[in-house]
C-alpha positions as protocol buffer text, in pm:
chain_id: "A"
residue {
  index: 1
  type: UNK
  ca { x: 20137 y: 4365 z: 600 }
}
residue {
  index: 2
  type: UNK
  ca { x: 20387 y: 4510 z: 815 }
}
residue {
  index: 3
  type: UNK
  ca { x: 20408 y: 4847 z: 645 }
}
residue {
  index: 4
  type: UNK
  ca { x: 20014 y: 4890 z: 568 }
}
residue {
  index: 5
  type: UNK
  ca { x: 19962 y: 4809 z: 964 }
}
residue {
  index: 6
  type: UNK
  ca { x: 20234 y: 5078 z: 1049 }
}
residue {
  index: 7
  type: UNK
  ca { x: 20094 y: 5275 z: 780 }
}
residue {
  index: 8
  type: UNK
  ca { x: 19762 y: 5317 z: 924 }
}
residue {
  index: 9
  type: UNK
  ca { x: 19888 y: 5308 z: 1277 }
}
residue {
  index: 10
  type: UNK
  ca { x: 20071 y: 5672 z: 1203 }
}
residue {
  index: 11
  type: UNK
  ca { x: 19744 y: 5781 z: 1006 }
}
residue {
  index: 12
  type: UNK
  ca { x: 19543 y: 5717 z: 1305 }
}
residue {
  index: 13
  type: UNK
  ca { x: 19782 y: 5888 z: 1537 }
}
residue {
  index: 14
  type: UNK
  ca { x: 19778 y: 6177 z: 1280 }
}
residue {
  index: 15
  type: UNK
  ca { x: 19448 y: 6192 z: 1293 }
}
residue {
  index: 16
  type: UNK
  ca { x: 19388 y: 6160 z: 1681 }
}
residue {
  index: 17
  type: UNK
  ca { x: 19646 y: 6425 z: 1755 }
}
residue {
  index: 18
  type: UNK
  ca { x: 19455 y: 6672 z: 1535 }
}
residue {
  index: 19
  type: UNK
  ca { x: 19145 y: 6640 z: 1701 }
}
residue {
  index: 20
  type: UNK
  ca { x: 19334 y: 6704 z: 2060 }
}
residue {
  index: 21
  type: UNK
  ca { x: 19582 y: 6978 z: 1987 }
}
residue {
  index: 22
  type: UNK
  ca { x: 19427 y: 7321 z: 1962 }
}
residue {
  index: 23
  type: UNK
  ca { x: 19406 y: 7472 z: 1580 }
}
residue {
  index: 24
  type: UNK
  ca { x: 19734 y: 7657 z: 1500 }
}
residue {
  index: 25
  type: UNK
  ca { x: 19630 y: 8014 z: 1557 }
}
residue {
  index: 26
  type: UNK
  ca { x: 19556 y: 8213 z: 1193 }
}
residue {
  index: 27
  type: UNK
  ca { x: 19702 y: 8512 z: 1034 }
}
residue {
  index: 28
  type: UNK
  ca { x: 19687 y: 8834 z: 1153 }
}
residue {
  index: 29
  type: UNK
  ca { x: 19371 y: 8974 z: 955 }
}
residue {
  index: 30
  type: UNK
  ca { x: 19396 y: 9372 z: 918 }
}
residue {
  index: 31
  type: UNK
  ca { x: 19016 y: 9322 z: 723 }
}
residue {
  index: 32
  type: UNK
  ca { x: 18896 y: 9158 z: 1041 }
}
residue {
  index: 33
  type: UNK
  ca { x: 19041 y: 9448 z: 1201 }
}
residue {
  index: 34
  type: UNK
  ca { x: 18931 y: 9731 z: 1009 }
}
residue {
  index: 35
  type: UNK
  ca { x: 18564 y: 9596 z: 1065 }
}
residue {
  index: 36
  type: UNK
  ca { x: 18607 y: 9559 z: 1454 }
}
residue {
  index: 37
  type: UNK
  ca { x: 18802 y: 9925 z: 1450 }
}
residue {
  index: 38
  type: UNK
  ca { x: 18465 y: 10057 z: 1315 }
}
residue {
  index: 39
  type: UNK
  ca { x: 18242 y: 9876 z: 1517 }
}
residue {
  index: 40
  type: UNK
  ca { x: 18418 y: 9906 z: 1851 }
}
residue {
  index: 41
  type: UNK
  ca { x: 18709 y: 10202 z: 1833 }
}
residue {
  index: 42
  type: UNK
  ca { x: 18620 y: 10440 z: 1580 }
}
residue {
  index: 43
  type: UNK
  ca { x: 18338 y: 10642 z: 1825 }
}
residue {
  index: 44
  type: UNK
  ca { x: 18587 y: 10770 z: 2029 }
}
residue {
  index: 45
  type: UNK
  ca { x: 18892 y: 10738 z: 1840 }
}
residue {
  index: 46
  type: UNK
  ca { x: 18794 y: 10878 z: 1499 }
}
residue {
  index: 47
  type: UNK
  ca { x: 18782 y: 10666 z: 1163 }
}
residue {
  index: 48
  type: UNK
  ca { x: 19128 y: 10889 z: 1096 }
}
residue {
  index: 49
  type: UNK
  ca { x: 19254 y: 10776 z: 1449 }
}
residue {
  index: 50
  type: UNK
  ca { x: 19297 y: 11088 z: 1562 }
}
residue {
  index: 51
  type: UNK
  ca { x: 19082 y: 11051 z: 1842 }
}
residue {
  index: 52
  type: UNK
  ca { x: 18739 y: 11241 z: 1807 }
}
residue {
  index: 53
  type: UNK
  ca { x: 18710 y: 11279 z: 2212 }
}
residue {
  index: 54
  type: UNK
  ca { x: 18896 y: 11479 z: 2500 }
}
residue {
  index: 55
  type: UNK
  ca { x: 19165 y: 11208 z: 2588 }
}
residue {
  index: 56
  type: UNK
  ca { x: 19158 y: 10994 z: 2299 }
}
residue {
  index: 57
  type: UNK
  ca { x: 19519 y: 10956 z: 2175 }
}
residue {
  index: 58
  type: UNK
  ca { x: 19603 y: 11051 z: 1830 }
}
residue {
  index: 59
  type: UNK
  ca { x: 19690 y: 10703 z: 1714 }
}
residue {
  index: 60
  type: UNK
  ca { x: 19881 y: 10874 z: 1367 }
}
residue {
  index: 61
  type: UNK
  ca { x: 20109 y: 11064 z: 1605 }
}
residue {
  index: 62
  type: UNK
  ca { x: 20498 y: 10948 z: 1582 }
}
residue {
  index: 63
  type: UNK
  ca { x: 20581 y: 10992 z: 1931 }
}
residue {
  index: 64
  type: UNK
  ca { x: 20193 y: 10838 z: 1991 }
}
residue {
  index: 65
  type: UNK
  ca { x: 20051 y: 10552 z: 2154 }
}
residue {
  index: 66
  type: UNK
  ca { x: 20133 y: 10322 z: 1850 }
}
residue {
  index: 67
  type: UNK
  ca { x: 20511 y: 10337 z: 1918 }
}
residue {
  index: 68
  type: UNK
  ca { x: 20446 y: 10105 z: 2247 }
}
residue {
  index: 69
  type: UNK
  ca { x: 20493 y: 9736 z: 2201 }
}
residue {
  index: 70
  type: UNK
  ca { x: 20247 y: 9464 z: 2089 }
}
residue {
  index: 71
  type: UNK
  ca { x: 20217 y: 9320 z: 2402 }
}
residue {
  index: 72
  type: UNK
  ca { x: 20157 y: 9649 z: 2559 }
}
residue {
  index: 73
  type: UNK
  ca { x: 19896 y: 9732 z: 2365 }
}
residue {
  index: 74
  type: UNK
  ca { x: 19743 y: 9422 z: 2388 }
}
residue {
  index: 75
  type: UNK
  ca { x: 19693 y: 9446 z: 2769 }
}
residue {
  index: 76
  type: UNK
  ca { x: 19548 y: 9809 z: 2726 }
}
residue {
  index: 77
  type: UNK
  ca { x: 19297 y: 9687 z: 2482 }
}
residue {
  index: 78
  type: UNK
  ca { x: 19188 y: 9366 z: 2668 }
}
residue {
  index: 79
  type: UNK
  ca { x: 19209 y: 9528 z: 3040 }
}
residue {
  index: 80
  type: UNK
  ca { x: 19099 y: 9857 z: 2942 }
}
residue {
  index: 81
  type: UNK
  ca { x: 19329 y: 10163 z: 3012 }
}
residue {
  index: 82
  type: UNK
  ca { x: 19309 y: 10570 z: 3089 }
}
residue {
  index: 83
  type: UNK
  ca { x: 19537 y: 10776 z: 2904 }
}
residue {
  index: 84
  type: UNK
  ca { x: 19677 y: 11034 z: 3139 }
}
residue {
  index: 85
  type: UNK
  ca { x: 19469 y: 11343 z: 3134 }
}
residue {
  index: 86
  type: UNK
  ca { x: 19191 y: 11198 z: 2987 }
}
residue {
  index: 87
  type: UNK
  ca { x: 18880 y: 11286 z: 3152 }
}
residue {
  index: 88
  type: UNK
  ca { x: 18722 y: 10861 z: 3072 }
}
residue {
  index: 89
  type: UNK
  ca { x: 18930 y: 10557 z: 3034 }
}
residue {
  index: 90
  type: UNK
  ca { x: 18856 y: 10318 z: 2785 }
}
residue {
  index: 91
  type: UNK
  ca { x: 18664 y: 9997 z: 2859 }
}
residue {
  index: 92
  type: UNK
  ca { x: 18781 y: 9676 z: 2830 }
}
residue {
  index: 93
  type: UNK
  ca { x: 18774 y: 9531 z: 2478 }
}
residue {
  index: 94
  type: UNK
  ca { x: 18651 y: 9896 z: 2408 }
}
residue {
  index: 95
  type: UNK
  ca { x: 18315 y: 9789 z: 2572 }
}
residue {
  index: 96
  type: UNK
  ca { x: 18272 y: 9471 z: 2386 }
}
residue {
  index: 97
  type: UNK
  ca { x: 18335 y: 9146 z: 2590 }
}
residue {
  index: 98
  type: UNK
  ca { x: 18298 y: 8924 z: 2264 }
}
residue {
  index: 99
  type: UNK
  ca { x: 18590 y: 8993 z: 2129 }
}
residue {
  index: 100
  type: UNK
  ca { x: 18874 y: 8748 z: 2113 }
}
residue {
  index: 101
  type: UNK
  ca { x: 19213 y: 8789 z: 2172 }
}
residue {
  index: 102
  type: UNK
  ca { x: 19230 y: 8668 z: 1723 }
}
residue {
  index: 103
  type: UNK
  ca { x: 19015 y: 9019 z: 1736 }
}
residue {
  index: 104
  type: UNK
  ca { x: 19208 y: 9195 z: 1944 }
}
residue {
  index: 105
  type: UNK
  ca { x: 19574 y: 9164 z: 1740 }
}
residue {
  index: 106
  type: UNK
  ca { x: 19366 y: 9189 z: 1413 }
}
residue {
  index: 107
  type: UNK
  ca { x: 19248 y: 9549 z: 1542 }
}
residue {
  index: 108
  type: UNK
  ca { x: 19583 y: 9634 z: 1626 }
}
residue {
  index: 109
  type: UNK
  ca { x: 19792 y: 9529 z: 1299 }
}
residue {
  index: 110
  type: UNK
  ca { x: 19466 y: 9728 z: 1085 }
}
residue {
  index: 111
  type: UNK
  ca { x: 19571 y: 10041 z: 1334 }
}
residue {
  index: 112
  type: UNK
  ca { x: 19919 y: 9981 z: 1251 }
}
residue {
  index: 113
  type: UNK
  ca { x: 19897 y: 9973 z: 849 }
}
residue {
  index: 114
  type: UNK
  ca { x: 19625 y: 10229 z: 878 }
}
residue {
  index: 115
  type: UNK
  ca { x: 19767 y: 10476 z: 1079 }
}
residue {
  index: 116
  type: UNK
  ca { x: 20127 y: 10411 z: 965 }
}
residue {
  index: 117
  type: UNK
  ca { x: 20335 y: 10340 z: 1290 }
}
residue {
  index: 118
  type: UNK
  ca { x: 20535 y: 10014 z: 1280 }
}
residue {
  index: 119
  type: UNK
  ca { x: 20743 y: 9881 z: 1583 }
}
residue {
  index: 120
  type: UNK
  ca { x: 20882 y: 9532 z: 1636 }
}
residue {
  index: 121
  type: UNK
  ca { x: 20624 y: 9302 z: 1660 }
}
residue {
  index: 122
  type: UNK
  ca { x: 20653 y: 9141 z: 2026 }
}
residue {
  index: 123
  type: UNK
  ca { x: 20508 y: 8801 z: 2131 }
}
residue {
  index: 124
  type: UNK
  ca { x: 20201 y: 8885 z: 2412 }
}
residue {
  index: 125
  type: UNK
  ca { x: 20253 y: 8668 z: 2707 }
}
């Protein structure tokens, strides 16, 4: 009887903790990132990542913007950024306020895979 009561108590605790603890973040999803890039980024940055408007950075350049650490790029995507010499700034979240932190992480994973610029992944703050 004591073992059953203990087992039920532990099971109840696990269920309750599962309901109040946040869900673990899902793994980064380059496929989701590709869709987000196509819908929100490609108009200015080009489907090939080379930039399709004056001032948009070339993501394929080996010493380009994608050499920056993830936390820097995530901050720039999230809050917007104006590249030196660009006539216009990128709006926060590329102009799509509905993008989540996970979406932004996914698009960065896609960009690094698609445009071949890899750096040491650092956690965002």
